[in-house]
Backbone as a printed PyTorch tensor [residue, N CA C, xyz], in Angstrom:
tensor([[[ -6.6750,  29.3600,  15.0330],
         [ -6.6350,  30.0570,  13.5000],
         [ -6.7630,  31.6420,  14.0910]],

        [[ -6.2490,  32.4120,  13.8380],
         [ -5.2840,  33.8540,  14.6360],
         [ -6.2950,  34.4560,  13.6610]],

        [[ -7.1770,  35.3330,  13.7390],
         [ -7.9190,  36.2820,  12.8030],
         [ -7.3360,  37.6380,  13.6450]],

        [[ -7.2020,  39.1700,  12.4450],
         [ -6.3150,  40.0400,  12.9960],
         [ -7.1450,  40.9770,  13.3590]],

        [[ -8.6120,  40.8050,  13.7150],
         [ -9.2260,  41.7640,  14.3680],
         [-10.1240,  40.9250,  15.2990]],

        [[-10.5060,  41.7840,  16.0780],
         [-11.2110,  41.1570,  17.1020],
         [-12.9320,  41.0700,  16.4310]],

        [[-13.8330,  40.7100,  17.0280],
         [-15.6670,  40.4740,  16.5530],
         [-15.9870,  41.6420,  16.4490]],

        [[-16.6490,  42.4550,  15.6530],
         [-17.7940,  43.4560,  15.9560],
         [-17.9830,  43.8060,  17.1510]],

        [[-17.7360,  45.0440,  17.8030],
         [-18.3920,  44.8730,  19.4330],
         [-20.0220,  45.0190,  19.3080]],

        [[-20.7740,  45.0400,  18.1850],
         [-22.3100,  45.2560,  17.7360],
         [-22.9150,  43.7050,  17.5250]],

        [[-21.7480,  42.6560,  16.9520],
         [-22.1350,  41.4240,  17.0760],
         [-21.7360,  40.9140,  18.7270]],

        [[-20.3230,  41.1050,  19.0770],
         [-20.1090,  40.7800,  20.4690],
         [-21.2810,  41.0800,  21.1430]],

        [[-22.1090,  42.4200,  21.5040],
         [-23.0370,  42.8740,  22.5210],
         [-24.5690,  41.9880,  22.1970]],

        [[-24.7070,  41.3990,  20.6300],
         [-26.1860,  40.8690,  20.7750],
         [-25.9690,  39.1400,  20.5960]],

        [[-24.6280,  38.7250,  20.8560],
         [-24.8560,  37.2570,  20.5410],
         [-25.5680,  36.4750,  21.2580]],

        [[-25.8000,  36.8380,  22.1630],
         [-26.2400,  36.3540,  23.4470],
         [-27.6390,  36.3850,  22.8030]],

        [[-28.2470,  36.4920,  22.3410],
         [-29.5740,  36.1580,  21.3500],
         [-29.4850,  35.0470,  20.7390]],

        [[-28.0360,  34.4000,  20.1210],
         [-28.3680,  33.4160,  19.2840],
         [-28.5670,  32.0180,  20.2410]],

        [[-29.2070,  31.1040,  19.8420],
         [-29.4670,  30.0700,  20.5550],
         [-28.5370,  29.2870,  20.4320]],

        [[-27.9770,  28.4500,  21.2800],
         [-26.4770,  27.5070,  21.0010],
         [-26.7570,  26.7840,  19.7450]],

        [[-25.6340,  26.4380,  19.2470],
         [-25.2880,  25.9680,  18.2360],
         [-26.1500,  25.9860,  16.7600]],

        [[-26.2250,  27.4360,  16.6860],
         [-27.3550,  28.1250,  15.6590],
         [-26.4110,  28.1550,  14.5090]],

        [[-27.4980,  27.7900,  12.9890],
         [-26.7140,  28.0420,  11.9560],
         [-26.6530,  29.4210,  11.3380]],

        [[-25.1070,  29.7160,  11.5230],
         [-24.9280,  31.3650,  11.3040],
         [-24.4500,  31.6330,   9.7970]],

        [[-24.7000,  32.2580,   8.9460],
         [-24.3710,  33.1040,   7.8230],
         [-23.5010,  34.2450,   7.8290]],

        [[-22.0720,  33.9960,   7.6600],
         [-21.1440,  35.2960,   7.6040],
         [-21.1130,  35.7260,   6.2520]],

        [[-21.4530,  37.0050,   5.7100],
         [-21.3720,  37.5850,   4.3170],
         [-20.3430,  38.5550,   4.0570]],

        [[-19.8720,  38.0120,   2.9850],
         [-18.3660,  38.7300,   3.0160],
         [-17.6350,  38.8820,   3.6730]],

        [[-17.0420,  37.2480,   4.3640],
         [-16.3830,  37.3760,   5.4740],
         [-14.8210,  37.5280,   5.6130]],

        [[-14.4800,  37.3780,   4.0980],
         [-12.9820,  37.9740,   4.2480],
         [-12.6380,  36.6830,   4.6250]],

        [[-11.3430,  36.7990,   5.1630],
         [-10.6550,  36.0660,   6.4140],
         [-11.5430,  35.2970,   8.0990]],

        [[-12.6270,  35.6730,   8.2670],
         [-13.1700,  35.4000,   9.0350],
         [-13.4650,  35.5450,  10.3740]],

        [[-12.9890,  36.8880,  11.0590],
         [-12.7140,  36.9440,  12.0970],
         [-14.4220,  37.1900,  12.8660]],

        [[-15.6630,  37.2650,  12.1780],
         [-17.1160,  36.8530,  13.0010],
         [-17.0750,  35.0770,  12.5620]],

        [[-17.3320,  34.6810,  11.8300],
         [-17.2600,  33.0260,  11.3330],
         [-16.3770,  32.3000,  12.3130]],

        [[-15.0530,  32.7980,  12.4890],
         [-14.2620,  32.1040,  13.5840],
         [-14.8660,  31.9500,  15.0070]],

        [[-15.0680,  32.9480,  14.8500],
         [-15.6470,  33.7870,  16.3490],
         [-16.4940,  32.9340,  16.6820]],

        [[-17.7390,  32.7850,  16.1440],
         [-18.9750,  31.9530,  16.2270],
         [-19.0930,  30.6330,  15.9970]],

        [[-18.0660,  30.2260,  15.2540],
         [-17.8980,  29.0080,  15.2190],
         [-16.9500,  28.0070,  16.2420]],

        [[-16.1310,  29.3370,  17.0270],
         [-15.3670,  28.9450,  18.3220],
         [-16.7180,  28.8520,  19.9600]],

        [[-17.9440,  29.4450,  19.5830],
         [-18.8970,  29.4760,  20.2820],
         [-19.4610,  28.0830,  20.3840]],

        [[-19.3470,  27.7100,  19.1460],
         [-19.9830,  26.2630,  18.9550],
         [-21.0120,  26.0090,  17.8340]],

        [[-21.0570,  27.6100,  17.1910],
         [-22.2210,  27.5100,  16.0010],
         [-21.7460,  26.9790,  15.0480]],

        [[-22.5220,  26.5210,  13.8730],
         [-22.4020,  26.0150,  12.7150],
         [-22.8050,  27.1200,  11.7660]],

        [[-21.5320,  27.6090,  11.3870],
         [-20.9530,  28.4870,  10.5100],
         [-20.8740,  28.5370,   9.0770]],

        [[-21.3300,  29.4580,   8.3680],
         [-21.1640,  29.0980,   6.7540],
         [-20.0610,  30.7690,   6.5560]],

        [[-19.1700,  30.4030,   5.7860],
         [-19.1410,  31.9140,   5.3780],
         [-18.6070,  31.8610,   3.7590]],

        [[-19.3150,  32.9620,   3.2660],
         [-19.1910,  33.7350,   1.9720],
         [-18.0700,  34.4920,   1.7990]],

        [[-17.6950,  34.2470,   0.5880],
         [-17.0200,  35.5980,   0.0700],
         [-16.2420,  35.1410,  -1.4190]],

        [[-15.9580,  36.2010,  -1.8490],
         [-15.4850,  35.9680,  -3.4130],
         [-13.7590,  35.7440,  -3.0550]],

        [[-12.7230,  36.2770,  -2.4300],
         [-11.4800,  35.6350,  -1.9950],
         [-11.1020,  34.3660,  -1.7710]],

        [[-11.2380,  33.3090,  -2.5560],
         [-10.6640,  31.9990,  -1.8370],
         [ -9.3680,  32.2460,  -1.3600]],

        [[ -8.3230,  32.4330,  -1.2440],
         [ -7.4890,  32.9610,  -0.5960],
         [ -7.7100,  33.2590,   0.6580]],

        [[ -8.6710,  34.2490,   1.1760],
         [ -9.0430,  34.5380,   2.8000],
         [ -9.7070,  33.5420,   3.0350]],

        [[-10.7400,  33.1930,   2.3210],
         [-11.4060,  31.8940,   2.6160],
         [-10.6860,  30.7200,   3.6290]],

        [[ -9.1600,  30.3890,   2.5420],
         [ -8.6950,  29.2850,   2.8880],
         [ -7.8710,  29.3340,   4.4940]],

        [[ -8.3850,  30.9400,   4.9890],
         [ -7.7770,  30.7520,   6.6660],
         [ -8.5650,  30.4290,   7.5800]],

        [[ -9.9100,  30.1030,   7.1940],
         [-11.0730,  29.7260,   7.6710],
         [-10.8000,  28.7130,   8.8730]],

        [[-11.2340,  28.5230,   9.9270],
         [-10.7280,  27.3180,  10.5700],
         [-11.5600,  26.1610,   9.8840]],

        [[-11.5220,  24.6980,  10.2970],
         [-12.1150,  23.8540,   9.7710],
         [-13.6930,  23.3440,  10.0150]],

        [[-14.1340,  24.5670,  11.2010],
         [-15.3840,  24.3290,  11.3410],
         [-16.2970,  25.0010,  10.6240]],

        [[-15.8210,  26.1880,   9.8400],
         [-16.4950,  26.7890,   9.2330],
         [-16.6560,  26.2550,   7.6750]],

        [[-17.7840,  26.0420,   7.4720],
         [-17.9050,  25.7910,   5.5940],
         [-18.0250,  27.2190,   5.1010]],

        [[-17.2920,  26.7350,   3.9830],
         [-16.5690,  28.1710,   3.3580],
         [-17.1560,  27.8190,   1.7790]],

        [[-17.3660,  29.2570,   1.3470],
         [-18.0390,  29.1790,  -0.1950],
         [-17.2400,  30.5010,  -0.4080]],

        [[-16.7820,  29.9210,  -1.5460],
         [-16.0310,  30.9550,  -2.7340],
         [-17.0830,  31.3680,  -3.7330]],

        [[-17.6540,  32.7040,  -3.4920],
         [-18.4540,  32.6790,  -4.7400],
         [-18.4200,  34.5840,  -4.8130]],

        [[-19.0920,  35.1760,  -5.9220],
         [-18.9730,  36.0850,  -6.4220],
         [-20.6410,  36.8360,  -6.2460]],

        [[-20.5860,  37.4330,  -4.8980],
         [-22.2890,  37.4200,  -4.5820],
         [-22.9790,  38.5950,  -5.5110]],

        [[-22.1490,  38.9350,  -6.1770],
         [-22.3560,  40.8420,  -6.5350],
         [-22.5100,  40.6260,  -8.2750]],

        [[-22.1730,  39.8120,  -9.0720],
         [-22.1220,  39.2840, -10.2780],
         [-22.2620,  37.7650, -10.7920]],

        [[-22.7740,  37.5310,  -9.5520],
         [-22.9720,  35.6960, -10.1340],
         [-24.3270,  35.0930,  -8.9180]],

        [[-25.0010,  33.9950,  -9.3410],
         [-26.3700,  33.6770,  -8.6650],
         [-25.8800,  33.4880,  -7.3200]],

        [[-26.8790,  33.6240,  -6.7730],
         [-26.8260,  33.3440,  -5.0750],
         [-26.0150,  32.0620,  -4.6580]],

        [[-25.0340,  31.8180,  -3.9840],
         [-24.9240,  30.0180,  -4.1820],
         [-25.6000,  29.4640,  -3.2780]],

        [[-26.3240,  29.8790,  -2.0740],
         [-27.5090,  28.8920,  -1.4600],
         [-28.6240,  29.4600,  -1.3800]],

        [[-29.2370,  29.1610,  -2.7240],
         [-30.3090,  29.7720,  -3.3370],
         [-31.7820,  29.0240,  -1.8310]],

        [[-31.5860,  27.9430,  -1.7740],
         [-32.3650,  27.3360,  -0.8950],
         [-32.5730,  27.2920,   0.5080]],

        [[-31.0720,  27.5670,   0.9530],
         [-30.9270,  27.5150,   2.6830],
         [-31.1620,  28.7220,   3.3550]],

        [[-32.0270,  28.3820,   4.8280],
         [-32.3760,  29.1230,   5.4380],
         [-31.1200,  29.0860,   6.9130]],

        [[-30.7040,  30.5410,   7.3970],
         [-30.2450,  30.3390,   8.8360],
         [-30.7470,  31.4260,   9.7480]],

        [[-30.5020,  30.6370,  10.9290],
         [-30.7620,  30.9050,  12.3630],
         [-30.6880,  32.6850,  12.2160]],

        [[-28.9560,  33.0160,  11.5740],
         [-29.2920,  34.1700,  11.5370],
         [-27.8040,  34.1600,  10.4070]],

        [[-27.7530,  36.0090,  10.0000],
         [-27.0820,  36.4880,   9.2370],
         [-26.4780,  37.4280,   9.6410]],

        [[-25.1450,  37.2940,   9.3690],
         [-24.2320,  38.5410,  10.0110],
         [-23.6640,  39.1930,   8.4530]],

        [[-23.6200,  40.4480,   8.7090],
         [-23.0590,  41.2410,   7.6440],
         [-22.4240,  42.6370,   8.3390]],

        [[-21.2510,  42.5610,   7.8730],
         [-20.3230,  43.7480,   8.5270],
         [-19.5550,  44.5000,   7.4590]],

        [[-19.1230,  45.5790,   7.3600],
         [-18.5990,  46.7020,   6.4490],
         [-18.7410,  45.6910,   4.6130]],

        [[-19.8630,  45.6630,   4.7680],
         [-20.3280,  44.9190,   3.2540],
         [-21.8150,  45.7420,   2.9600]],

        [[-21.5310,  46.5990,   1.8510],
         [-23.1050,  46.8370,   1.1290],
         [-23.2120,  46.6810,  -0.3550]],

        [[-24.3060,  45.4270,  -0.8080],
         [-24.2830,  45.1830,  -2.3880],
         [-26.0250,  45.4430,  -2.1470]],

        [[-26.5070,  47.2070,  -2.5510],
         [-28.2420,  46.9950,  -2.0940],
         [-28.8710,  45.8390,  -3.4240]],

        [[-28.2320,  45.4990,  -4.4270],
         [-29.1180,  44.5170,  -5.2140],
         [-29.5300,  43.0280,  -3.8760]],

        [[-28.1370,  42.5540,  -3.2520],
         [-28.6750,  41.6200,  -2.8620],
         [-29.2100,  41.5980,  -1.6880]],

        [[-29.5250,  43.1360,  -0.7380],
         [-30.3460,  43.0010,   0.5110],
         [-31.7580,  42.2930,   0.1880]],

        [[-32.6200,  41.9870,  -0.9720],
         [-33.9240,  40.8140,   0.0530],
         [-33.4080,  39.1810,  -0.6000]],

        [[-31.9780,  38.9240,  -0.7680],
         [-31.7400,  37.8860,  -0.6790],
         [-31.4840,  37.5590,   0.6990]],

        [[-30.8980,  38.4680,   1.1880],
         [-29.9830,  38.0830,   2.4150],
         [-31.3420,  38.1870,   3.1220]],

        [[-32.1910,  38.9310,   3.4490],
         [-33.4660,  38.5910,   4.2770],
         [-34.1580,  37.8690,   3.7200]],

        [[-34.2890,  37.1470,   2.9860],
         [-34.6410,  36.0680,   2.7790],
         [-34.2970,  35.2370,   3.2570]],

        [[-33.2530,  35.2950,   3.3040],
         [-31.9560,  34.1530,   3.7220],
         [-31.7880,  33.5330,   4.9970]],

        [[-32.5270,  34.5200,   6.0130],
         [-32.7050,  34.2060,   7.7710],
         [-34.1500,  33.7820,   7.5730]],

        [[-34.2670,  32.6390,   8.6190],
         [-35.2300,  31.8800,   8.5810],
         [-35.8810,  32.4050,   9.7090]],

        [[-37.6730,  32.3300,   9.0860],
         [-38.4640,  33.2750,  10.3590],
         [-37.9450,  32.5790,  11.9150]],

        [[-38.2660,  34.1250,  12.4210],
         [-37.6590,  33.8750,  13.8030],
         [-36.5070,  34.1450,  14.1560]],

        [[-35.2570,  33.9820,  12.6300],
         [-34.1150,  34.3620,  12.7740],
         [-33.7170,  35.8750,  12.9300]],

        [[-32.6160,  35.9650,  13.2670],
         [-31.9550,  37.1170,  13.3310],
         [-30.9420,  37.7180,  12.1730]],

        [[-31.2130,  38.7600,  12.0760],
         [-29.9760,  39.5970,  11.3850],
         [-29.3580,  40.4680,  11.8570]],

        [[-28.1060,  40.7770,  11.7750],
         [-26.9150,  41.9930,  12.5450],
         [-26.4090,  41.9940,  11.4730]],

        [[-26.5990,  43.2440,  11.2340],
         [-26.1530,  44.0380,  10.4120],
         [-25.4040,  45.4050,  10.4440]],

        [[-23.8630,  45.8320,   9.8780],
         [-23.4470,  46.9880,  10.4190],
         [-22.4600,  47.0730,   9.4170]],

        [[-22.8300,  48.1810,   8.8840],
         [-21.8600,  48.8850,   7.6860],
         [-21.4100,  50.2600,   7.6890]],

        [[-20.6920,  51.0050,   6.8380],
         [-20.8670,  52.0340,   6.9210],
         [-21.9930,  53.4750,   6.2810]],

        [[-21.8350,  54.3030,   6.8630],
         [-23.0370,  55.2980,   6.0990],
         [-22.3110,  56.6720,   6.1350]],

        [[-23.4070,  57.2130,   5.1720],
         [-23.0380,  58.2430,   5.0380],
         [-22.3200,  59.4160,   6.0410]],

        [[-21.2280,  60.4460,   5.6650],
         [-20.8700,  60.8860,   6.2180],
         [-19.0610,  60.3790,   6.7850]],

        [[-19.5400,  59.0680,   6.4840],
         [-18.0910,  58.3920,   6.3410],
         [-16.8500,  58.5970,   5.5930]],

        [[-17.6110,  59.8200,   4.5300],
         [-16.3190,  59.9260,   3.4990],
         [-15.4000,  61.1370,   4.5120]],

        [[-15.7260,  61.7830,   5.3800],
         [-15.2210,  62.7740,   6.5730],
         [-13.9120,  61.8510,   6.5840]],

        [[-14.2530,  60.9850,   6.6770],
         [-12.9580,  60.4250,   7.7300],
         [-12.2430,  58.6070,   6.7850]],

        [[-12.4770,  58.8690,   5.5730],
         [-11.8650,  58.2960,   5.2770],
         [-12.9290,  57.1560,   4.1270]],

        [[-12.0730,  55.9320,   3.5470],
         [-13.1820,  55.1200,   3.1120],
         [-13.7960,  53.9240,   3.4470]],

        [[-14.9390,  53.6610,   3.0500],
         [-15.2610,  53.8890,   1.9630],
         [-16.1050,  55.1710,   1.2950]],

        [[-16.0170,  56.0440,   0.5160],
         [-16.6140,  57.0750,   0.4040],
         [-17.7580,  57.8620,  -0.5010]],

        [[-17.6180,  56.5440,  -1.3870],
         [-18.7130,  56.6260,  -2.7220],
         [-19.9840,  56.2540,  -2.0030]],

        [[-20.7770,  56.8330,  -2.1720],
         [-22.6090,  56.5420,  -1.7440],
         [-23.1550,  55.5640,  -2.1520]],

        [[-22.5810,  55.1810,  -3.4170],
         [-23.0000,  53.6320,  -3.3660],
         [-22.6740,  52.1650,  -2.0100]],

        [[-21.8780,  52.5560,  -1.6230],
         [-21.3250,  51.9820,  -0.2560],
         [-21.1760,  52.5010,   1.1060]],

        [[-22.0750,  53.4310,   0.8590],
         [-22.6610,  54.0900,   2.2890],
         [-24.2540,  54.4150,   2.2070]],

        [[-24.7830,  53.4970,   3.5770],
         [-26.4110,  53.6650,   4.3540],
         [-27.0350,  54.9760,   4.1100]],

        [[-28.1440,  55.5970,   3.5960],
         [-28.6990,  56.9670,   4.0450],
         [-29.2200,  56.8400,   5.0900]],

        [[-29.2330,  57.8980,   5.6480],
         [-29.6670,  58.0380,   6.9290],
         [-31.0480,  57.0190,   7.2100]],

        [[-31.3660,  55.9640,   8.2290],
         [-32.4800,  55.0620,   8.3570],
         [-32.5440,  53.9670,   7.5320]],

        [[-31.4620,  54.2220,   6.5510],
         [-31.8110,  52.9890,   5.5930],
         [-32.0050,  51.2850,   6.0860]],

        [[-31.0030,  51.1720,   7.4110],
         [-31.2230,  49.8940,   7.7020],
         [-32.8300,  49.6680,   8.7630]],

        [[-33.1130,  50.5210,   8.7760],
         [-34.4840,  50.4570,   9.8060],
         [-35.7130,  50.3920,   8.8330]],

        [[-35.5190,  51.2130,   7.2620],
         [-36.3710,  51.0330,   6.3230],
         [-36.2570,  49.0780,   5.7980]],

        [[-35.4730,  49.1400,   5.5990],
         [-34.9330,  47.7700,   5.1970],
         [-35.9210,  46.8300,   5.7120]],

        [[-35.2000,  46.7070,   7.1570],
         [-36.1780,  45.9540,   8.4390],
         [-37.6460,  46.2670,   8.8860]],

        [[-38.0280,  47.2390,   8.0310],
         [-39.2850,  48.1200,   8.7350],
         [-40.3660,  46.7370,   8.9190]],

        [[-40.6040,  45.8640,   8.3780],
         [-41.9400,  44.7230,   9.0630],
         [-41.1730,  43.4820,  10.2110]],

        [[-39.8140,  43.8080,  10.4850],
         [-39.2070,  43.1490,  11.2910],
         [-39.2140,  43.8220,  12.8800]],

        [[-39.1310,  43.0090,  13.6810],
         [-38.6440,  43.2850,  14.9560],
         [-37.3410,  44.1000,  15.1670]],

        [[-37.4010,  45.1710,  15.3190],
         [-36.1460,  45.4840,  15.4540],
         [-35.7250,  45.8720,  16.9700]],

        [[-34.5200,  44.6290,  17.6800],
         [-33.9850,  44.8340,  18.8940],
         [-32.9590,  46.2450,  19.0520]],

        [[-32.3760,  46.5450,  18.1480],
         [-31.1400,  47.7000,  18.6800],
         [-30.8350,  48.1330,  17.3870]],

        [[-30.8010,  49.6850,  17.5450],
         [-30.5300,  50.2130,  15.8830],
         [-29.4140,  51.4930,  16.5780]],

        [[-28.6250,  52.0500,  15.6610],
         [-27.2080,  52.4310,  16.0980],
         [-27.4640,  53.5850,  14.8510]],

        [[-26.8170,  54.5090,  14.7150],
         [-26.2680,  55.5870,  13.5400],
         [-25.2580,  56.7700,  13.8470]],

        [[-24.1680,  56.4010,  13.8740],
         [-23.2540,  57.6740,  13.9490],
         [-21.9170,  57.6000,  13.8160]],

        [[-21.2800,  58.4200,  14.7680],
         [-19.1480,  58.1450,  14.2660],
         [-19.1070,  57.5190,  15.5350]],

        [[-18.0720,  56.3910,  15.1370],
         [-17.8180,  55.6870,  15.8710],
         [-16.2970,  55.7430,  16.0420]],

        [[-15.2830,  55.1690,  17.6290],
         [-14.1700,  55.3560,  17.0670],
         [-13.1350,  54.1940,  17.5430]],

        [[-12.1850,  54.2530,  16.8120],
         [-11.2670,  53.2080,  16.5120],
         [-11.7690,  52.3520,  15.7870]],

        [[-11.4900,  52.0480,  14.6750],
         [-10.9440,  53.2950,  13.9430],
         [-12.2150,  54.4250,  13.8440]],

        [[-11.9830,  55.3820,  13.8220],
         [-13.0330,  56.9360,  13.1400],
         [-13.7270,  56.3370,  12.4490]],

        [[-14.9790,  56.1240,  12.1860],
         [-15.8120,  56.2230,  10.7790],
         [-17.1820,  56.5850,  11.3790]],

        [[-18.3430,  56.7220,  10.3320],
         [-19.7810,  56.3770,  10.5820],
         [-20.5240,  55.4820,   9.9980]],

        [[-20.9630,  54.4380,  10.7400],
         [-21.6280,  53.1360,  10.9630],
         [-22.9930,  53.1600,  11.1210]],

        [[-23.7720,  52.4540,  10.4600],
         [-25.0110,  52.0790,  11.0780],
         [-25.3990,  50.7790,  11.0390]],

        [[-26.2230,  50.3550,  12.0300],
         [-25.8100,  49.1900,  12.6040],
         [-27.5020,  48.5030,  13.2160]],

        [[-27.7670,  47.4180,  12.9870],
         [-29.1240,  46.7440,  13.1820],
         [-29.1280,  45.5880,  13.8700]],

        [[-29.5730,  44.9530,  14.7820],
         [-30.0500,  43.3990,  15.1090],
         [-31.6180,  43.8070,  14.9430]],

        [[-32.1760,  42.5990,  14.1590],
         [-33.3860,  42.4730,  14.5070],
         [-34.1050,  40.8450,  13.8820]],

        [[-35.2260,  40.7250,  14.1840],
         [-35.8220,  39.3770,  14.0450],
         [-36.7540,  39.2930,  12.7440]],

        [[-36.3470,  38.5360,  12.0120],
         [-37.4750,  38.3020,  11.0460],
         [-38.8900,  37.6730,  11.9720]],

        [[-39.7230,  38.3100,  11.0940],
         [-41.5670,  37.7600,  11.7930],
         [-41.7810,  36.1780,  11.1300]],

        [[-42.6470,  35.5170,  12.2760],
         [-43.1090,  34.2650,  11.9510],
         [-44.2800,  35.2170,  11.4140]],

        [[-44.8590,  34.0230,  10.3610],
         [-46.4060,  34.2430,   9.8250],
         [-47.0330,  34.0340,  10.6380]],

        [[-47.7300,  35.1980,  10.8310],
         [-49.1510,  34.7920,  11.5620],
         [-48.9710,  34.6940,  12.9530]],

        [[-47.2670,  34.9900,  13.8100],
         [-47.4970,  35.5080,  15.0210],
         [-47.0800,  37.2100,  15.7430]],

        [[-47.6930,  37.1750,  16.6280],
         [-47.1900,  39.0230,  17.2240],
         [-46.2090,  38.1240,  18.0400]],

        [[-44.9520,  39.2040,  17.6270],
         [-43.6010,  39.4070,  18.2360],
         [-43.8850,  39.1560,  19.5480]],

        [[-43.2040,  38.6380,  20.2980],
         [-42.6530,  39.2050,  21.9780],
         [-42.2220,  40.0010,  22.3900]],

        [[-42.3670,  40.5020,  23.4880],
         [-40.9680,  41.2060,  23.8670],
         [-39.9270,  40.4110,  24.5540]],

        [[-38.8950,  40.7980,  24.0540],
         [-37.9660,  40.1350,  25.0000],
         [-37.0090,  40.9150,  25.6960]],

        [[-36.2990,  40.3980,  26.4920],
         [-35.1270,  40.7950,  27.6130],
         [-33.7570,  41.4510,  26.7650]],

        [[-33.8310,  42.2450,  26.8750],
         [-32.5130,  42.5650,  25.3160],
         [-31.1230,  42.7650,  26.3870]],

        [[-31.0560,  42.3930,  27.8930],
         [-29.6120,  42.6950,  28.4820],
         [-29.3150,  40.9590,  29.1650]],

        [[-28.0940,  41.1890,  28.7120],
         [-27.9110,  39.8580,  28.9000],
         [-27.6550,  39.2930,  30.4290]]])
């Protein structure tokens, strides 16, 4: 399976936190640059997107779910994942569902466009741009491992990104060694 672009360097930087054979959900996965990469590393990957044609290009190792997650019901309401990956996608009404889909002790990798991106291209509508610190606010009760906000190059864009661990009920988070 050949994807059109490499995985996000943010995901590449933090993927070492995933246990072997983790169950990973790639939300709004498109043709699967992250899903394919994670599956090739031995993870059990599910990709959700509304574009059935894009999903048809996923490798057989990835479970593909065609669903309009903005206008229809969440297609996997009782399923939990070791990690949820979201890149270049923002639909605020879905955020509580995405957080709930992460298993306790699981990881959230989220990277998308932020305010200021309109100066460099699309998306430019405020509905699709995170406000300063918005991902930190969304993950306020999680253990934030890494957070960045600002201008990126190749392509030039303004992004916000976070890697965070969902708390385990009744347990204090342990400090992690963040270097690979």
